[in-house]
C-alpha positions in Angstrom: 87.2 104.2 118.7 85.9 100.5 119.4 86.8 97.5 120.8 87.6 96.1 117.7 89.3 98.5 115.8 91.7 99.1 119.2 92.1 95.1 119.1 93.4 95.5 115.0 95.9 98.5 116.1 97.4 96.7 119.3 98.0 93.5 116.5 99.1 95.3 114.4 101.9 96.7 116.4 102.8 93.7 118.4 103.2 91.6 114.9 105.7 95.1 113.5 107.6 94.9 116.5 108.4 90.8 116.6 109.0 91.2 112.7 111.7 94.0 113.7 112.7 91.4 116.9 113.5 88.9 114.3 114.8 90.8 111.9 117.5 92.0 113.9 118.3 88.9 116.8 118.3 86.9 113.6 121.3 88.0 111.7 123.3 85.1 110.3 124.1 84.5 106.6 122.3 81.9 104.9 123.2 80.5 101.5 120.0 79.8 99.9 120.5 78.0 97.0 117.8 77.3 94.2 117.8 76.0 90.9 119.6 78.4 89.2 120.7 80.8 91.6 122.2 81.1 94.9 121.3 83.7 97.4 123.0 84.9 100.6 120.6 86.8 103.0 119.9 87.1 106.5 118.4 84.4 108.5 115.4 86.6 109.9 114.2 87.9 106.0 114.0 83.9 105.1 112.0 83.6 108.6 110.0 86.7 107.8 109.6 85.9 104.4 108.0 82.8 104.5 105.9 84.0 108.3 104.4 86.6 105.4 103.9 83.9 102.6 102.1 82.0 104.8 99.6 84.9 106.1 98.9 85.3 102.7 98.6 81.6 101.7 95.8 81.4 104.9 94.0 84.6 103.9 93.5 83.3 99.9 92.2 79.9 101.4 89.9 81.3 104.0 88.3 83.6 101.4 87.8 81.0 99.0 86.5 79.0 102.0 84.3 81.4 102.7 82.9 82.3 99.2 82.1 78.6 98.4 80.5 78.4 102.1 78.2 81.8 100.9 77.4 80.0 98.0 75.9 76.7 99.3 74.0 78.5 101.8 71.7 79.9 98.6 
């Protein structure tokens, strides 16, 4: 197993641990009011949702950047 694989395994483990801690330590109820719906969810779930949404948006933008950069180099 290379250093990159070991680093990736440690990173995934730390993200999972911090996710577990965020979900368990932030158990306050938050009232989320959308246009037609009203939700009562825990603060930890809201934090994790926006964290994962941020990761997803960042990955999509990075993929678009690298494909555009790859196309201009040819």
